[in-house]
C-alpha positions as CSV (number, residue, x, y, z in Angstrom):
1,M,-26.5,-8.5,-35.1
2,A,-25.4,-10.0,-31.7
3,R,-21.8,-10.1,-32.9
4,R,-22.0,-6.4,-33.9
5,E,-23.5,-5.5,-30.5
6,S,-20.8,-7.5,-28.7
7,Y,-18.1,-5.6,-30.7
8,L,-19.7,-2.3,-29.9
9,A,-19.9,-3.2,-26.2
10,A,-16.2,-4.1,-26.1
11,F,-15.3,-0.9,-27.9
12,A,-17.4,1.3,-25.5
13,L,-15.0,0.8,-22.7
14,L,-12.1,2.0,-24.9
15,A,-14.0,5.1,-25.9
16,L,-14.6,6.2,-22.3
17,A,-11.8,4.4,-20.4
18,A,-9.6,7.5,-19.9
19,D,-11.7,8.8,-17.1
20,G,-12.7,5.4,-15.9
21,D,-16.5,6.2,-15.9
22,N,-17.5,2.8,-17.2
23,L,-15.1,0.5,-15.5
24,P,-16.8,-2.6,-14.2
25,P,-17.2,-3.6,-10.6
26,G,-14.4,-5.7,-9.0
27,S,-11.1,-5.2,-7.3
28,G,-7.7,-6.8,-7.2
29,S,-4.6,-6.6,-5.0
30,V,-1.0,-6.2,-6.1
31,S,-0.2,-9.6,-4.4
32,H,-2.9,-11.4,-6.4
33,G,-1.8,-9.6,-9.5
34,R,1.7,-11.0,-9.0
35,E,0.2,-14.5,-8.9
36,V,-1.9,-14.0,-12.1
37,F,1.0,-12.3,-13.9
38,D,3.3,-15.2,-13.1
39,Q,0.8,-17.7,-14.5
40,Q,-0.6,-15.7,-17.4
41,C,1.8,-13.0,-18.4
42,A,5.4,-13.6,-17.5
43,A,6.1,-16.1,-20.3
44,C,5.8,-13.3,-22.8
45,H,6.5,-10.1,-20.8
46,G,9.2,-11.4,-18.5
47,A,9.1,-12.2,-14.8
48,K,9.1,-8.5,-13.8
49,G,7.6,-7.0,-16.9
50,E,11.0,-6.4,-18.5
51,G,9.9,-7.8,-21.8
52,G,10.7,-10.8,-23.9
53,V,8.5,-12.1,-26.6
54,G,6.0,-9.5,-25.5
55,D,6.5,-5.8,-24.9
56,R,8.4,-4.4,-22.0
57,L,5.9,-3.1,-19.4
58,V,8.2,-1.5,-16.8
59,G,10.7,1.3,-16.7
60,G,11.5,3.9,-19.3
61,Q,10.6,6.9,-17.2
62,G,12.6,9.9,-18.4
63,T,13.5,8.4,-21.8
64,L,10.7,9.7,-24.0
65,A,12.6,12.8,-25.0
66,T,15.8,10.9,-25.8
67,S,16.9,9.4,-29.0
68,K,16.0,5.9,-27.7
69,P,12.6,6.3,-25.9
70,V,11.4,3.3,-24.0
71,K,7.6,3.3,-24.2
72,T,6.1,1.3,-21.3
73,V,3.0,1.5,-19.1
74,G,5.0,3.6,-16.6
75,S,6.6,5.9,-19.1
76,Y,4.2,6.4,-22.0
77,W,0.6,5.5,-21.1
78,P,-1.4,8.6,-20.1
79,Y,-4.3,7.0,-18.2
80,G,-4.6,4.0,-15.8
81,P,-8.0,2.9,-17.0
82,T,-6.7,2.2,-20.5
83,L,-4.3,-0.4,-19.0
84,F,-7.3,-2.2,-17.5
85,D,-9.2,-1.9,-20.9
86,Y,-6.3,-3.3,-22.9
87,I,-5.6,-6.3,-20.6
88,R,-9.3,-7.1,-20.4
89,R,-9.9,-7.1,-24.1
90,A,-6.5,-8.4,-25.4
91,M,-4.7,-10.4,-22.8
92,P,-3.4,-13.0,-22.4
93,Q,-2.6,-13.2,-26.1
94,N,-3.4,-16.9,-26.3
95,A,-6.8,-16.5,-24.5
96,P,-8.0,-12.8,-24.7
97,Q,-11.0,-11.9,-22.5
98,S,-10.5,-15.0,-20.3
99,L,-9.5,-13.1,-17.1
100,S,-12.1,-12.1,-14.6
101,N,-12.5,-8.4,-13.8
102,D,-10.9,-9.1,-10.4
103,D,-7.9,-10.7,-12.1
104,V,-7.6,-7.8,-14.6
105,Y,-7.7,-5.2,-11.7
106,A,-5.0,-7.3,-9.9
107,V,-2.7,-7.6,-12.9
108,S,-3.2,-3.8,-13.5
109,A,-2.3,-3.2,-9.9
110,Y,0.8,-5.4,-10.2
111,I,2.1,-3.6,-13.3
112,L,1.4,-0.2,-11.8
113,D,3.3,-1.4,-8.7
114,L,6.3,-2.5,-10.8
115,N,6.4,1.0,-12.3
116,G,6.4,2.6,-8.8
117,L,2.9,4.0,-9.3
118,L,1.1,2.0,-6.7
119,P,2.2,0.7,-3.3
120,A,2.8,-3.1,-2.9
121,D,0.0,-3.4,-0.4
122,A,-2.6,-1.6,-2.6
123,T,-5.9,-2.9,-3.9
124,L,-7.2,-1.5,-7.2
125,D,-10.8,-0.9,-8.2
126,A,-12.6,1.5,-10.6
127,K,-12.3,4.4,-8.2
128,T,-8.6,4.0,-7.3
129,L,-7.6,3.1,-10.8
130,S,-9.2,6.3,-12.2
131,A,-7.4,8.4,-9.5
132,I,-3.9,7.3,-10.5
133,K,-2.0,10.1,-12.2
134,M,0.2,8.5,-14.8
135,P,3.6,10.2,-15.3
136,N,3.0,11.0,-19.0
137,R,-0.6,12.2,-18.7
138,S,0.2,15.9,-19.4
139,M,2.7,15.1,-22.1
140,F,0.5,12.8,-24.3
141,V,-0.7,14.2,-27.5
142,G,-3.3,12.9,-29.9
143,D,-2.6,11.6,-33.3
144,P,-1.7,14.6,-35.5
145,R,-2.5,12.9,-38.8
146,P,-5.4,14.8,-40.6
147,D,-7.3,11.6,-41.4
148,V,-7.5,10.5,-37.7
149,K,-10.1,12.2,-35.6
150,S,-9.3,12.1,-31.9
151,P,-12.0,12.5,-29.3
152,E,-10.8,16.0,-28.3
153,C,-11.1,17.1,-31.9
154,M,-14.4,15.9,-33.3
155,T,-15.7,19.3,-34.6
156,G,-13.9,22.1,-36.3
157,C,-10.6,20.3,-36.6
């Protein structure tokens, strides 16, 4: 039973993360995020998020409507809080859920800075992360497959 509750607790952030309502306390600066990224993320995602073994995290703005879209945090993701949620639950790949909330806010801040969405001297917390307007927010559409129920279409779909 405890394992199921743990899974549900982890999933709860994902379910509500778009508006950031249930982001945990903590904060992190871009500069601290650079340090954590260098130690925990760069081996897979490249020194500046350009990709490598892991996905590219930076760039791609203006490419989604082209024949070769580049889907990154800065070009594709619709909400900032989902970045925090993903990093917190799944990264680093060799030790998921090992980063503190402050480290996750910091790495999120650094990735957003690399994408030109946050100034280099910024500090990120639940309030500031929720306030970031991601470039693809208004263009993102839910999964159109009839067997997938997205949150905006839970009744009468």
